[in-house]
Structures are given as C-alpha cells and as structure tokens.
N, C-alpha and C positions, 0 to 999 in steps of 0.2 A: 469286354463290354462291362462284366461285372468289376472287373479292376477298375476301369476309368469311373463307372459309380461310385466304387468306397474313397476312389483320388478325391473325386469332385465332392462328395458329401464330408471326406476329413478336411479338406480345404475349405467350407464355407462353417463348419463345426468349429475349428481353429479361429477361423478372422472372428467369429461371432465369438467367441470367447475372450480375445484379446481387444475386440472393440470394447466388449463389457467392460472387462478390468481396466482398463483406460479411463471408458468415463466414469467409472467408479471411482477411480481417483481421481479426476478432476473436479467431479461433483461434491464429492463426500469429506477428501483429505484435502484437497487444494480452495475448494469451497467455490470454484469457477462456476458461471453461469452458462447459460447460451449467449455465442454459441462458440464458446470455447469448450463447452464438452462435446457439445456433436464434432468437431476437428478432433478432439483426445478421442471422440470413438472411431472415428475415420484412421487416425493414423495409428489405434491399437488394431485395427484389423489389416490394415497395411501391412505391418510389419512378418505376419503369420502367412499372408499371401505369398510377398517377395522371398521369405525364406520355403515357400512352397516351389515357388515357380526357378528359383535356383536348386533346389534338390530334383526335380522333376528333368531339369537342364544334363545335370550331374549325371542321372540315373540313365536319361537317354545315350550320354555315351559310353555309358559301362557294359552294356551288351556286347559291343563291338568288341571290346577290348578281352571280355571275358569268353567271348565266343568259344568253344570246342568245338575240333574236327568229330570229336566221337558223337556216338546216338543217344548217349546219355545225359553227357555232363552240357551240352547246351542248356538242356532242360532244367537241369540242376542250377545252375548259375543263374537262371533267370527268377526260379522260385526265389531263391534265397532272396536275390535285388528286391521283389517284391514284399516278403516278408520284412526285409528291414524299410522302407520304404515307409509298408502300414506301421512297425513300430517305431519309426521315430516322429510320426506323426501323433500316435497315439501318446510318447511320452510330454512330448510338446502341450497339447493339449490338456495335460497334469499339471505341466511345468506353470502355465497359464494360470487353472484355476487355482492353484494352489498360491501363485502371488498373489491373486484376489483376493483369499481368504485370511492371509497375514494384512493385507493392506485391511481390509475390512476388523481386523484383530486388532490392528496398531491405531487407527478411529477410532474404537470404542474405546479404548485404553487410555487415549489422548485427546477427550474432549475439547481441552482448550488450546488444539492444533490452531494458529494463526493463517488460515487458509487463505486470506483474501491478501495479506500480503505476500503470501510466496505465489500464490496466483498473480497476481499484478506483475511481480518478478517475472514468472516463466513466463506470461502473455508482450511483455515488454519486450525481452529477449527474442521472443522467436520473430513479433512484426519486424523489430529492426536489422534483425537480421538478411530479412527478407528486403527490406526496404535500405541498408548498409547505414542506419542513421545512426547508431549507439551512440548516444552522448557524446554528441559531436563537438558540443562545448567544454566539456573536461579539461583539456588543454589547456584552457584559463586557469584554472584550478592548479593545475601541477607547476604553472607559470609563477603561481601566486605565492604556493603554500608550501611546493616541492610533491615528491612524489609519496611519502609515507604520510601527510595530514590529508593530500587530496583525496588520499583513497578513504582515511577517515572521515572525511567532510560525505565522499560519497555513501559510504557504507552506514552512516548513521542520518542520512536525511529522515526526516519522520515522514509517515503516511499520513495524510488527510481525511477526514469524513467530517460530511457536511452534515448539519442537522438540515431534516426537513425544509423547503421551498427557498435554499439559500443556491444560488443560479451562477452565481461569480465565482470564478476561478482566481487565483493570485497570478499575477502577469508583470510583462517586463512593462514598468512605467516610461521607457525609452519607445517602445511601442504603442503602446493601448494605454488611453486614459481616459475612455468612453465605458460608462456602464454594458453599451449595448458588444463592444468586440470581447467583452471580460466571459460572458453569459456561455453558459452551456447547460443541455437538457437535463431536467433535475430528475432521474430514475433510480430510485434507491441502489438497481443491482448496478448498477455500471460503476466502471474503475476508468474515469476520462481525463485526460494530459492536454486537450486543445478546448478551444471555446469554440463556438458556432463561426467565430471569425478566423476560425485556424491558429490565433494565436496557442503559445505553448505554456503549461501552468509553470512557474516561475518562481524559485524562492534566490534570494542574496546573501552569501553566504560573511561569515569574519571570525575569526580565531583569534585567543585572546590567551598569553597563558601566566598565570600570577600563583605563587605561593605553592610550584608544585604540581597545581592543578590546570586544569582545560578546558577554557571554554568556546564552544561551538555556538552560532546566533546564527538564523534561519530566517532573515525577513520577509516576509510577503507583504505585496503593493496590490490593493484594491482601488477600482476608480472612485468608490463613494462606500460612505457608511449609514446607517439609519440603525439606532439601537428600536427594537421593537419587543412589541411584549402581547402575546395573546390573540396576533395576526391584527393587531391596532392598526397597523401600515396599511393593510390592506381596504379597512373601514374606513380610514382616511381618505387613500386614494378615491375609494368610490363615491363618497359622501361628496367630495367635494368631485372629482369628476362630474356628478349627474347636477350639481348647481352650474359647473360650468357650460352643459349639456343645454342649460334651458336659459345661460345668458344672467345668471344671478351674479356671476364672477366672470372677471376678464381670465384670470391664469390661476388653476392650482398652487396653492402655499406648499412651500417645501413643509416635510412630513418634520414636526420637533426631533432636533436633535441627530439629521441629516446633515452629514457635509461630505464635500469633495474630498477628494483623498484618502487613504486610509492604508495605516501602517500598523502592522503585526506581525510580532514574533513568536519562535519555539526555541528555548536555549535549550542546552546540554554542559552537565558540569559532569567532567571527570575528576575523579577524586586520586589523590596516589595509588590505588589498589588498584583502578583500572575498573573502578563501577561508574554507570553511566546515570546519572542524577538529572531530572527534568521540570521542566515548566514553561505555560503558555501567557502571551500576553491579556490582558482582558482590563479594558477601561482604566488605563492609567497606572494599571497595576501587573502582580502576575500572578496566578491559579497552578498551582498543582490538580488537585479533581476540582469538581464545580462547588464544593460545598466551602461555607465561608468559613471554619477551620483550616482549609487550604490555602487560604490567600500567602502569597509571596514566600510559600514551601516550593521544595524540590523534592519529587518523587522517583519512586524507580523510573526508571526508563521501561515501559510497553511498548513502542515504535509506533504509536497512533497520536495526533493528537486531534480534536474535535473543535468544529469551526461554528460558532454560533451565526445562527440565519439573520441576515440585516448587519448586524456590525460587524462582524467577524472576528470577536473577541473570541479568545482559543482557551482551552483545559484538556488537559488529561482525563480520557473517558475511563473514569473508575467506578463501581461500584461498592460500597457499603455493606456488611453483613456484620452480624452480631452472632459471634460461633463461641462454641465450648471449645474448651483443649487448650493447652499452655503455650503454642509457637504461633508466632507469624507468620501472615499470608503473606505475600510477594502484591503488593510493592509496599517499603516501607518508606518513611520520609526524611524528611532535612528540615526544620526547623528553627527561627531565629531564637537568640539566647534571651534577647531580651522582650520583655512580657508585652509589650508596646508595638512589636513588629517592625523596629526600624530595623535598618539596613546594621548587621553584624555577622561575625563568625557563625556560621549555621553551627549545630548540634545535633550529632547524630542519634536519632533514641536508640537506646540497650534493647536487646529482648526483655521483654515483659510479660513474666506468666501468668498474670491479671485482668492483662489488656485482652479485650473479647471481642473490638471492633475489627474487623478484617476488611483489605482492599484488594478487591479482584479484577483484572481490568477489564473495560468492556470492549470484545472482539467484532469487529464488522464480520458481518458471514455468521457469528454467535448468539451476538448481543444487540448488535447495532444493524436493522435493516436500512440503508442508509448509502448513497453516493459516496464513494471514493476516489481520491487521487493517491495512489501506491506512489511511494518515496523513490521508485526506481526510475520512474518516467520525469519526476522533475528535472527540469534544467534549472540549473546553479548556475549562479555570478558573484564571482569575488567582487564584495564592496570595494576591496581595498586596492583594486585596479581601476575603479570608475572615477572619473572625474564628478566631484558634487556639484562643481559648476554650472553643470549643462542641467541641471534639475533648477526647476521653479514651479513653484508651490503653487494650486487653486488656491486653496484655503489656506489662507496664513495662517489660523490657530492651528493647522495639524503639521508637526514638524517629522521633516524624514530621519532614519535612521541616525545619522552621522551625528544631528543633534540634537538628540536623548542623552540622559544620563548613563542608560544599560548598556549602550554603545559604546563607553569608553568605562565603564565599571559593571563587569557582568553581574557581580552581586546587589547591585541597587535595585531597590524595589520598587523604581518609578519604568513606566515602560512606554 
C-alpha cells in the first residue's frame, strides 16, 4: 500500500514539476499567452506521466523474469526493483527542476529574447502539424525562385505588429477587396493569421539582384486606407453619423485622405557580407525608424515591421536612447550620400566613439503590447508569377507594386 502511495505521489509531483517548467518556458522565455501556456503545461505534465507509465509497465514484467526459487532471493530482487523505481523518480524530478532553473537563468540573462516571434513560429508549427497545412503555397516560391532563394524568402518574412485600433490584415487582393473580409480582432495578445472571414494574411514577394546585393520585397494589400491622427477618424464618423441619424445629411462623407486599395511594402537589402538591412514604405517614401531622420534610410534587420493604424504606413519599431560608452548598439543604419536624400549609393556609417544615440529594437512581448502576425504564418505569393492584367484598380490614384518605381529600382526612395 505504501509503495503505491509513494508511486502515485512521485508521479503527481513529477507531472506538476514538468508542467511548471514547460509553462514557465512558454510564458517567460517564449512570451506566449493563454491558451498556449495552458497547452504547454499539459504537454510538460504528460511527458513524465508517460515515462512513469512506461516504466511501471516495464517493472511489472521484471519480477516475473527475476523471480528466484530460493526463499530469500525473490524478496531481494523485488526490493531492489522498488528501490530503482524510487531512485529513477527522484532523479527525474531533480532533472526537471534543474532544467527549470537553467531556463530561468537564461531568461534573466537575455532580457531581449524575441519570444513573440519564436512563440508564433512554435504555435504555427504545432497547429499546422495537426491540420497538415504547413505553408501549402510555398511550392510557388520554389517554382519562381528555386529552392535556395525560396527558403531565403520564407526565412526572412517579416513579423507584423499593429498599432492599437488597426483591425485589417494584409490579404490576397484576388479574394478580398472589402474592408469587412480583411478585419480581425484587435486584441493586444493575439497572434492572428486569418481574418473573421477566413482570409489568410498574405504578402506578395519579389527578388532582385544588383551589384552583388540581393533585394527582397514583401508587398501588402489592404482594401482601403485612411490616414488618421489622434482618433480624428472616429470623431468624424460619430459626428457625421449623428447628423445622418437626425436627417441632416443623406450620407456620411468619406473621411479626408481615405481611398480604396492600399499597397505597402517591407524591403530587405542583403549586402555582399550577408548582412540584412530593412526599411518599410510610408506615405510614398520609406522609413527605417519612425523618426524624421530615418526617412529613406536602411536600418539593421530586427525581424519586425510596425503597421500604423488606418494608413497602414510602416516603420521599423526602434527606440532611441542616449547612453554613455564608446560603442554602437544594434542596429546601425545605411544613409544616402547626398544631403538632400536623393537616391544614391548608400554609405555605411562607421563606428563612432563620440556617438551617444543608441538604437534598441522594440520587441512585442517586451516593449509593445500589441496584436501581431508572425512571419511564419504569412502566406507568400511571388508577384513574378502573377498576371498583372488581372488586377483592376478601384481607386485610380493608387498604383499596384508593378507600377511603382521601387518595384523595378529597389534603391528608389519612392514607394
């Protein structure tokens, strides 16, 4: 009886320790939220329970093989088997607790760990393994670019983080050109890859090579765009909505700056040394960070691009800090040679001990509590394989990617 109580208690304790370690890893190291943390708990608890069930099954067969005819031999072998089971259980619990301590130390030592990105990768892999729908469209990348470049385009796909209030996802214009079919919940802790209507978050890709450099472009389509400031679009809609309800006007006029169709982009520049530099489109030009001095500059890749509310203009989320010390803090930037910012060969700024402005990437889960679409779950479609004649602009003032200068000249400052 005592042996059974000891075995049950050890199994329960091991399951709790395994679940706690897995939950800690999911929440603190990977930055996951519910229900993925709960799923990690269950998986962590199931592993030691499965190990115990297997060991019990094995030990249940051992006494039959080890039984001795002698009067004392049988008792000695059975006692030894019980001791080994108890010792293995204690060792397992010790290993689980040691793993939890090691993980805790790693999290404490690496406060800039990009948990949301890795968590999105892990969650997508788990879901797509169950649904057998992992990157079902990536065959088109291989056909368009070859195996090596297709893998590069997939690996460097950006993670999107949305300014609060932005409900649209980038979608496939061939399936969705209405705002309603592109909208998804605006929840800060949500990593979303499908809209309410079931449309997949989609990026259209393009590869160019020039002077030993490789350029990869990711183009995003949104059904509409409205540049907003301080919630002015909400005030506009409410004011005109009340007037319409009272019969003062027949129809609410469009908010100033609103237009149908919107194309934005995220561009990567890989230099001959293999370093990746990025920038995002914003109101007909490009941005590194959100600051004015980042206009048309390339900045070191952080893995993230931020989508502004309403207009969908992008920038690389970076915080600028004033610090002492002689060294640069990642990431550095590429700036144009010409003072006016015209398109020209870029200049890589050298290390400058006197410089005190440091650029620190803003990571969702650490610095930004906003909704995301991690790149692992983006559906990627090569633009080179599409028939552009099938596109019909709803707003004649909005040009699709293949009619933009940057599509043909990746160093162009016009987006």
